DODO-235791 format. One line per field, with one value per atom (N, C-alpha, C, O): residue in three letters; atom name; chain; y, x negated, z negated; residue number from 1. Coordinates in Angstrom, 1 decimal, padded with zeros to 4 digits. Layout:
N
resn	c(ala ...)
name	c(CA ...)
chain	c(A ...)
py	c(Y ...)
px	c(X ...)
pz	c(Z ...)
resi	c(NUM ...)
//
This chain:
121
resn	c(met met met met gly gly gly gly val val val val val val val val gly gly gly gly leu leu leu leu val val val val gly gly gly gly ala ala ala ala ala ala ala ala ala ala ala ala leu leu leu leu pro pro pro pro pro pro pro pro thr thr thr thr ala ala ala ala gly gly gly gly leu leu leu leu ala ala ala ala ala ala ala ala leu leu leu leu thr thr thr thr val val val val ala ala ala ala ser ser ser ser phe phe phe phe gly gly gly gly val val val val met met met met gly gly gly gly met met met met leu leu leu leu pro pro pro pro val val val val phe phe phe phe trp trp trp trp leu leu leu leu leu leu leu leu leu leu leu leu pro pro pro pro arg arg arg arg leu leu leu leu leu leu leu leu thr thr thr thr gly gly gly gly arg arg arg arg ala ala ala ala ala ala ala ala ala ala ala ala gly gly gly gly gly gly gly gly phe phe phe phe ala ala ala ala leu leu leu leu ile ile ile ile asn asn asn asn ser ser ser ser ile ile ile ile gly gly gly gly ala ala ala ala leu leu leu leu gly gly gly gly gly gly gly gly val val val val val val val val gly gly gly gly pro pro pro pro thr thr thr thr leu leu leu leu val val val val gly gly gly gly ala ala ala ala ala ala ala ala lys lys lys lys asp asp asp asp ser ser ser ser thr thr thr thr gly gly gly gly ser ser ser ser leu leu leu leu ala ala ala ala pro pro pro pro gly gly gly gly met met met met leu leu leu leu ala ala ala ala leu leu leu leu ala ala ala ala gly gly gly gly val val val val leu leu leu leu leu leu leu leu ile ile ile ile ala ala ala ala ala ala ala ala leu leu leu leu leu leu leu leu thr thr thr thr leu leu leu leu thr thr thr thr val val val val arg arg arg arg met met met met gly gly gly gly ala ala ala ala pro pro pro pro ser ser ser ser thr thr thr thr arg arg arg arg thr thr thr thr arg arg arg arg leu leu leu leu val val val val pro pro pro pro arg arg arg arg ala ala ala ala glu glu glu glu ser ser ser ser gln gln gln gln ser ser ser ser ser ser ser ser)
name	c(N CA C O N CA C O N CA C O N CA C O N CA C O N CA C O N CA C O N CA C O N CA C O N CA C O N CA C O N CA C O N CA C O N CA C O N CA C O N CA C O N CA C O N CA C O N CA C O N CA C O N CA C O N CA C O N CA C O N CA C O N CA C O N CA C O N CA C O N CA C O N CA C O N CA C O N CA C O N CA C O N CA C O N CA C O N CA C O N CA C O N CA C O N CA C O N CA C O N CA C O N CA C O N CA C O N CA C O N CA C O N CA C O N CA C O N CA C O N CA C O N CA C O N CA C O N CA C O N CA C O N CA C O N CA C O N CA C O N CA C O N CA C O N CA C O N CA C O N CA C O N CA C O N CA C O N CA C O N CA C O N CA C O N CA C O N CA C O N CA C O N CA C O N CA C O N CA C O N CA C O N CA C O N CA C O N CA C O N CA C O N CA C O N CA C O N CA C O N CA C O N CA C O N CA C O N CA C O N CA C O N CA C O N CA C O N CA C O N CA C O N CA C O N CA C O N CA C O N CA C O N CA C O N CA C O N CA C O N CA C O N CA C O N CA C O N CA C O N CA C O N CA C O N CA C O N CA C O N CA C O N CA C O N CA C O N CA C O N CA C O N CA C O N CA C O N CA C O N CA C O N CA C O N CA C O N CA C O N CA C O N CA C O N CA C O N CA C O N CA C O N CA C O)
chain	c(A A A A A A A A A A A A A A A A A A A A A A A A A A A A A A A A A A A A A A A A A A A A A A A A A A A A A A A A A A A A A A A A A A A A A A A A A A A A A A A A A A A A A A A A A A A A A A A A A A A A A A A A A A A A A A A A A A A A A A A A A A A A A A A A A A A A A A A A A A A A A A A A A A A A A A A A A A A A A A A A A A A A A A A A A A A A A A A A A A A A A A A A A A A A A A A A A A A A A A A A A A A A A A A A A A A A A A A A A A A A A A A A A A A A A A A A A A A A A A A A A A A A A A A A A A A A A A A A A A A A A A A A A A A A A A A A A A A A A A A A A A A A A A A A A A A A A A A A A A A A A A A A A A A A A A A A A A A A A A A A A A A A A A A A A A A A A A A A A A A A A A A A A A A A A A A A A A A A A A A A A A A A A A A A A A A A A A A A A A A A A A A A A A A A A A A A A A A A A A A A A A A A A A A A A A A A A A A A A A A A A A A A A A A A A A A A A A A A A A A A A A A A A A A A A A A A A A A A A A A A A A A A A A A A A A A A A A A A A A A A A A A A)
py	c(-004.4 -004.2 -002.8 -002.3 -002.3 -001.0 000.1 000.9 000.0 001.0 000.9 001.9 -000.3 -000.6 000.0 000.7 -000.3 000.1 001.6 002.2 002.3 003.8 004.4 005.4 003.8 004.3 004.0 004.9 002.9 002.6 003.6 004.1 003.9 004.9 006.2 006.9 006.6 007.8 007.8 008.9 006.7 006.7 006.2 006.5 005.5 004.9 005.8 006.7 005.5 006.3 005.9 004.9 006.7 006.5 005.1 004.6 004.4 003.1 002.1 001.4 002.1 001.2 001.7 001.0 003.1 003.6 003.1 002.9 003.0 002.4 001.0 000.5 000.2 -001.2 -001.2 -002.0 -000.2 -000.1 000.3 -000.2 001.2 001.5 000.3 000.2 -000.6 -001.8 -002.7 -003.2 -002.7 -003.5 -002.9 -003.6 -001.5 -000.9 -001.1 -001.3 -001.1 -001.4 -002.9 -003.1 -003.8 -005.2 -005.3 -006.1 -004.6 -004.7 -004.1 -004.7 -003.0 -002.4 -003.1 -003.4 -003.5 -004.2 -005.6 -006.1 -006.2 -007.6 -007.5 -008.5 -006.3 -006.2 -005.9 -006.2 -005.4 -004.9 -006.0 -005.8 -007.2 -008.2 -008.5 -008.7 -008.6 -008.9 -007.7 -007.9 -006.5 -005.3 -005.3 -005.0 -005.5 -005.4 -006.5 -006.4 -007.6 -008.7 -008.4 -009.0 -007.4 -007.1 -006.5 -006.9 -005.6 -004.9 -005.8 -005.6 -006.7 -007.6 -008.5 -009.0 -008.7 -009.5 -008.7 -009.2 -007.3 -006.4 -005.8 -005.6 -005.5 -004.9 -005.6 -006.3 -005.4 -006.1 -005.0 -003.9 -005.3 -004.5 -003.1 -002.8 -002.1 -000.8 -000.2 000.7 -000.8 -000.3 -000.7 000.0 -001.9 -002.3 -001.4 -000.9 -001.0 -000.1 001.3 001.9 001.7 003.0 002.9 003.9 001.8 001.5 001.6 002.2 000.9 000.9 002.3 002.7 003.1 004.4 005.3 006.1 005.2 005.9 005.6 006.5 004.3 003.9 004.5 004.9 004.5 005.0 006.5 007.1 007.2 008.6 009.0 009.9 008.3 008.5 008.2 008.9 007.1 006.8 007.9 008.3 008.5 009.6 010.9 011.6 011.1 012.2 012.0 012.9 010.8 010.4 010.6 011.0 010.4 010.6 012.1 012.3 013.0 014.4 014.8 015.5 014.4 014.9 014.3 015.0 013.0 012.4 013.1 013.5 013.2 014.0 015.4 015.9 016.0 017.4 017.5 018.4 016.6 016.5 016.2 016.9 015.3 015.0 016.2 016.5 016.8 018.0 019.2 019.8 019.4 020.5 020.2 021.1 019.0 018.6 018.8 019.3 018.4 018.6 020.0 020.4 020.8 022.3 022.9 023.8 022.5 023.2 022.6 023.3 021.4 020.8 020.5 020.3 020.4 020.1 018.6 018.1 017.8 016.3 015.6 016.1 014.5 013.7 012.9 012.5 012.8 011.9 012.3 011.4 013.6 013.9 013.5 013.0 013.7 013.3 011.7 011.3 011.0 009.5 009.1 008.1 009.7 009.3 009.6 008.9 010.8 011.1 010.1 009.6 009.7 008.6 007.3 006.6 006.9 005.7 005.8 004.9 007.0 007.2 007.0 006.4 007.6 007.4 005.9 005.4 005.2 003.8 003.0 002.0 003.3 002.6 002.8 001.9 004.0 004.3 003.5 003.0 003.5 002.7 001.3 000.6 000.7 -000.7 -001.0 -002.0 -000.1 -000.3 -000.2 -001.0 000.8 000.9 -000.4 -000.9 -000.9 -002.2 -003.3 -004.2 -003.4 -004.5 -004.4 -005.4 -003.2 -003.0 -003.5 -003.6 -003.8 -004.3 -005.7 -006.6 -005.8 -007.1 -007.8 -007.3 -009.0 -009.8 -010.9 -011.6 -011.0 -012.0 -013.2 -013.2 -014.1 -015.2 -014.6 -013.7 -015.2 -014.7 -014.8 -015.8 -013.8 -013.8 -014.6 -014.5 -015.4 -016.1 -015.2 -015.6 -014.0 -013.1 -012.5 -012.0 -012.5 -012.0 -013.0 -012.7 -014.2 -015.3 -015.0 -014.7 -015.0 -014.7 -016.0 -015.9 -017.1 -018.4 -019.2 -019.4 -019.6 -020.5 -021.7 -022.3 -022.2 -023.5 -024.6 -024.6 -025.6 -026.8 -027.6 -027.9 -027.8 -028.5 -030.0 -030.5 -030.7 -032.2 -032.8 -032.5 -033.6 -034.3 -035.7 -036.5 -036.1 -037.6 -038.3 -037.8 -039.5 -040.2 -041.3 -042.0)
px	c(-009.6 -009.8 -009.4 -010.0 -008.3 -007.8 -008.8 -009.1 -009.5 -010.5 -011.7 -012.2 -012.1 -013.3 -012.9 -013.7 -011.7 -011.3 -011.3 -011.8 -010.8 -010.7 -012.1 -012.4 -013.0 -014.4 -015.1 -015.8 -014.8 -015.4 -014.8 -015.6 -013.6 -013.0 -013.7 -013.8 -014.1 -014.7 -016.1 -016.6 -016.8 -018.3 -018.6 -019.7 -017.8 -018.2 -017.7 -016.9 -018.3 -017.9 -016.4 -015.9 -015.8 -014.4 -013.9 -012.9 -014.6 -014.1 -014.2 -013.2 -015.3 -015.4 -014.5 -014.0 -014.3 -013.4 -011.9 -011.2 -011.6 -010.2 -010.1 -009.0 -011.1 -011.2 -011.1 -010.5 -011.8 -011.8 -010.4 -010.0 -009.7 -008.4 -007.4 -006.5 -007.7 -006.9 -007.1 -006.2 -008.4 -008.7 -008.0 -007.4 -008.0 -007.3 -005.8 -005.2 -005.2 -003.8 -003.5 -002.5 -004.3 -004.2 -004.2 -003.4 -005.2 -005.3 -004.1 -003.6 -003.7 -002.5 -001.3 -000.5 -001.0 000.2 000.3 001.3 -000.9 -001.0 -000.7 -000.3 -000.9 -000.7 000.7 001.1 001.5 002.9 003.8 004.4 003.9 004.8 004.4 005.3 003.1 002.7 003.1 003.5 002.9 003.2 004.6 004.9 005.5 007.0 007.5 008.6 006.7 007.1 006.7 007.2 005.9 005.4 006.6 006.8 007.3 008.4 009.5 009.8 010.0 011.0 010.5 011.3 009.2 008.6 008.4 008.2 008.4 008.1 009.5 009.6 010.4 011.6 012.9 012.8 014.0 015.3 016.4 016.2 017.4 018.7 018.4 017.8 019.0 018.9 017.4 017.1 016.7 015.3 014.5 013.7 014.8 014.3 014.7 013.9 016.0 016.5 015.8 015.5 015.7 015.0 013.5 012.9 012.9 011.5 011.4 010.4 012.3 012.3 012.5 011.8 013.4 013.6 012.4 012.0 011.7 010.5 009.4 008.8 009.2 008.2 008.5 007.6 009.8 010.1 010.0 009.6 010.2 010.1 008.6 008.2 007.7 006.3 005.8 004.9 006.3 005.9 006.3 005.6 007.5 007.9 007.1 006.8 006.7 005.8 004.5 003.9 004.0 002.7 002.8 001.8 004.0 004.1 004.0 003.8 004.2 004.0 002.6 001.9 002.2 000.8 -000.3 -001.3 -000.2 -001.4 -001.7 -002.8 -000.8 -001.1 -001.5 -002.4 -000.9 -001.3 -002.7 -003.5 -003.1 -004.5 -005.5 -006.5 -005.2 -006.1 -006.2 -007.3 -005.0 -005.0 -005.8 -006.6 -005.6 -006.4 -007.9 -008.7 -008.3 -009.7 -010.3 -011.4 -009.5 -010.0 -010.1 -011.1 -009.2 -009.2 -010.4 -011.1 -010.8 -011.8 -013.2 -014.2 -013.3 -014.6 -014.8 -015.9 -013.7 -013.8 -013.9 -014.2 -013.8 -013.9 -012.8 -012.3 -012.4 -011.5 -012.1 -011.3 -013.4 -014.0 -013.7 -013.4 -013.8 -013.4 -012.0 -011.7 -011.0 -009.6 -009.5 -008.8 -010.2 -010.1 -010.8 -010.3 -011.9 -012.5 -011.6 -011.6 -010.9 -009.9 -008.9 -008.5 -008.3 -007.3 -007.8 -007.1 -009.1 -009.7 -009.9 -009.7 -010.2 -010.3 -009.0 -008.9 -007.9 -006.6 -006.2 -005.7 -006.4 -006.1 -006.9 -006.4 -008.2 -009.0 -008.4 -008.4 -008.1 -007.5 -006.2 -006.0 -005.3 -004.1 -004.3 -003.6 -005.3 -005.7 -006.2 -005.9 -007.0 -007.5 -006.4 -006.4 -005.5 -004.4 -003.5 -003.1 -003.3 -002.5 -003.1 -002.4 -004.5 -005.2 -005.0 -005.2 -004.6 -004.5 -003.1 -002.9 -002.2 -000.8 -001.0 -001.5 -000.4 -000.4 000.9 002.0 000.7 001.8 002.1 001.2 003.3 003.7 004.3 004.2 004.9 005.6 006.8 007.5 007.2 008.3 009.6 009.8 010.4 011.6 012.6 012.7 013.5 014.5 015.7 016.4 015.7 016.8 016.4 017.3 015.2 014.8 014.7 014.2 015.0 014.9 015.8 017.0 015.2 016.0 016.7 017.7 016.1 016.7 017.0 016.2 018.2 018.6 017.8 017.5 017.5 016.9 017.8 019.0 017.1 017.9 018.3 017.5 019.5 020.0 019.9 020.2 019.4 019.2 020.6 021.5 020.9 022.2 022.0 021.2 022.8 022.8 024.0 025.1 023.6 024.7 025.2 026.1)
pz	c(002.9 004.3 004.8 005.7 004.3 004.6 004.4 005.3 003.3 002.9 003.9 004.4 004.1 005.0 006.4 007.0 006.9 008.2 008.3 009.3 007.3 007.3 007.3 007.9 006.4 006.4 007.7 008.2 008.3 009.6 010.7 011.5 010.6 011.6 011.5 012.5 010.3 010.0 010.5 011.0 010.4 010.6 012.0 012.4 012.7 014.0 015.1 015.0 016.3 017.5 017.8 017.3 018.7 019.0 019.3 018.8 020.2 020.6 019.4 019.2 018.7 017.5 016.4 015.6 016.4 015.3 015.5 014.6 016.8 017.0 016.6 016.1 016.8 016.2 014.7 014.1 014.1 012.6 012.2 011.1 012.9 012.5 012.6 011.9 013.5 013.6 012.4 011.9 012.0 010.8 009.5 008.7 009.5 008.4 008.4 007.3 009.6 009.7 009.3 008.6 009.7 009.3 007.8 007.2 007.2 005.7 005.0 004.0 005.4 004.7 005.0 004.1 006.2 006.5 005.9 005.5 005.7 005.1 003.6 003.0 003.0 001.6 001.2 000.1 002.1 001.8 001.3 000.3 001.9 001.2 -000.2 -001.0 -000.5 -001.9 -002.8 -003.9 -002.3 -003.1 -003.5 -004.6 -002.5 -002.8 -003.7 -004.2 -003.8 -004.8 -006.2 -007.1 -006.4 -007.8 -008.6 -009.7 -008.0 -008.8 -009.4 -010.5 -008.6 -009.2 -010.3 -011.2 -010.4 -011.4 -012.7 -013.8 -012.5 -013.7 -014.2 -015.4 -013.3 -013.8 -013.2 -012.2 -013.9 -013.5 -013.5 -014.1 -012.8 -012.9 -012.4 -011.3 -013.2 -012.9 -012.8 -012.1 -013.7 -013.8 -012.5 -012.0 -011.9 -010.6 -009.5 -008.7 -009.5 -008.5 -008.6 -007.6 -009.8 -010.0 -009.6 -009.0 -009.8 -009.4 -007.9 -007.4 -007.2 -005.8 -005.2 -004.2 -005.8 -005.4 -005.6 -004.7 -006.7 -007.0 -006.0 -005.4 -005.7 -004.7 -003.3 -002.7 -002.9 -001.6 -001.6 -000.5 -002.7 -002.8 -002.6 -001.9 -003.4 -003.3 -001.9 -001.4 -001.2 000.2 001.1 002.0 000.9 001.8 001.6 002.6 000.4 000.1 000.7 001.2 000.7 001.3 002.9 003.5 003.4 004.9 005.2 006.4 004.3 004.6 004.2 005.0 003.0 002.5 003.3 003.6 003.7 004.5 005.8 005.9 006.7 007.9 007.7 008.4 006.7 006.4 005.9 006.3 005.1 004.5 005.7 005.8 006.5 007.6 008.6 009.0 008.9 009.8 009.2 009.9 007.9 007.2 007.2 007.4 007.0 007.0 008.4 008.5 009.4 010.8 011.1 011.8 010.8 011.0 010.4 011.0 009.2 008.4 008.8 008.7 009.3 009.6 011.1 011.5 011.8 013.3 013.5 014.6 012.4 012.5 011.8 010.8 012.2 011.5 010.4 009.5 010.4 009.4 007.9 007.1 007.5 006.1 005.8 004.7 006.6 006.4 006.2 005.3 007.1 007.0 005.7 005.1 005.3 004.1 002.8 001.9 003.0 001.9 001.8 000.7 002.9 002.9 002.4 001.6 002.8 002.3 000.7 000.0 000.2 -001.3 -001.9 -003.0 -001.4 -002.0 -001.9 -002.9 -000.8 -000.7 -001.7 -002.3 -001.9 -002.9 -004.4 -005.2 -004.7 -006.0 -006.2 -007.2 -005.1 -005.2 -005.4 -006.2 -004.7 -004.9 -006.3 -006.9 -006.8 -008.1 -009.2 -010.2 -009.0 -009.9 -009.9 -011.0 -008.7 -008.6 -009.3 -009.9 -009.3 -010.0 -011.5 -012.2 -012.1 -013.5 -014.0 -015.2 -013.1 -013.4 -014.1 -013.5 -015.3 -016.0 -015.6 -015.7 -015.1 -014.7 -015.7 -016.1 -016.2 -017.1 -016.3 -015.0 -016.9 -016.3 -015.5 -016.0 -014.3 -013.6 -014.4 -015.1 -014.4 -015.1 -014.3 -013.1 -015.1 -014.4 -013.9 -013.0 -014.4 -014.0 -012.6 -011.9 -012.2 -010.9 -009.8 -008.7 -010.1 -009.1 -007.9 -008.1 -006.7 -005.5 -005.0 -004.3 -005.2 -004.7 -005.9 -006.8 -006.0 -007.2 -007.2 -006.2 -008.4 -008.6 -008.1 -008.2 -007.5 -007.1 -008.4 -009.2 -008.4 -009.6 -009.4 -008.3 -010.4 -010.3 -010.3 -011.1 -009.3 -009.2 -009.6 -009.1 -010.6 -011.0 -010.3 -010.2 -009.8 -009.1 -010.0 -009.5)
resi	c(1 1 1 1 2 2 2 2 3 3 3 3 4 4 4 4 5 5 5 5 6 6 6 6 7 7 7 7 8 8 8 8 9 9 9 9 10 10 10 10 11 11 11 11 12 12 12 12 13 13 13 13 14 14 14 14 15 15 15 15 16 16 16 16 17 17 17 17 18 18 18 18 19 19 19 19 20 20 20 20 21 21 21 21 22 22 22 22 23 23 23 23 24 24 24 24 25 25 25 25 26 26 26 26 27 27 27 27 28 28 28 28 29 29 29 29 30 30 30 30 31 31 31 31 32 32 32 32 33 33 33 33 34 34 34 34 35 35 35 35 36 36 36 36 37 37 37 37 38 38 38 38 39 39 39 39 40 40 40 40 41 41 41 41 42 42 42 42 43 43 43 43 44 44 44 44 45 45 45 45 46 46 46 46 47 47 47 47 48 48 48 48 49 49 49 49 50 50 50 50 51 51 51 51 52 52 52 52 53 53 53 53 54 54 54 54 55 55 55 55 56 56 56 56 57 57 57 57 58 58 58 58 59 59 59 59 60 60 60 60 61 61 61 61 62 62 62 62 63 63 63 63 64 64 64 64 65 65 65 65 66 66 66 66 67 67 67 67 68 68 68 68 69 69 69 69 70 70 70 70 71 71 71 71 72 72 72 72 73 73 73 73 74 74 74 74 75 75 75 75 76 76 76 76 77 77 77 77 78 78 78 78 79 79 79 79 80 80 80 80 81 81 81 81 82 82 82 82 83 83 83 83 84 84 84 84 85 85 85 85 86 86 86 86 87 87 87 87 88 88 88 88 89 89 89 89 90 90 90 90 91 91 91 91 92 92 92 92 93 93 93 93 94 94 94 94 95 95 95 95 96 96 96 96 97 97 97 97 98 98 98 98 99 99 99 99 100 100 100 100 101 101 101 101 102 102 102 102 103 103 103 103 104 104 104 104 105 105 105 105 106 106 106 106 107 107 107 107 108 108 108 108 109 109 109 109 110 110 110 110 111 111 111 111 112 112 112 112 113 113 113 113 114 114 114 114 115 115 115 115 116 116 116 116 117 117 117 117 118 118 118 118 119 119 119 119 120 120 120 120 121 121 121 121)
//
């Protein structure tokens, strides 16, 4: 949904483009809870902490690179469309990379809620 919304924002007139940006935001924000649940299923302990730190660092870098990329594309072309299409491309690559993650059975070490113990009376 995020990719479709960003492409729509690039291709549609301003009013419809704003609606398309809403769709993009809905798609990206809807994915976040699922994305953050992947890491504890893959890593535990210090490795999980390092994984969270790496993800946050890459996100902070994206917060600088994304607006710079869109601004540079607008300055060189006079339109926001190339910048939006570039962001859609990066989002598509990220989604495809996420699909390549192999998930095993959930580890009991990463369980956030303890299992209910059966009580015998």
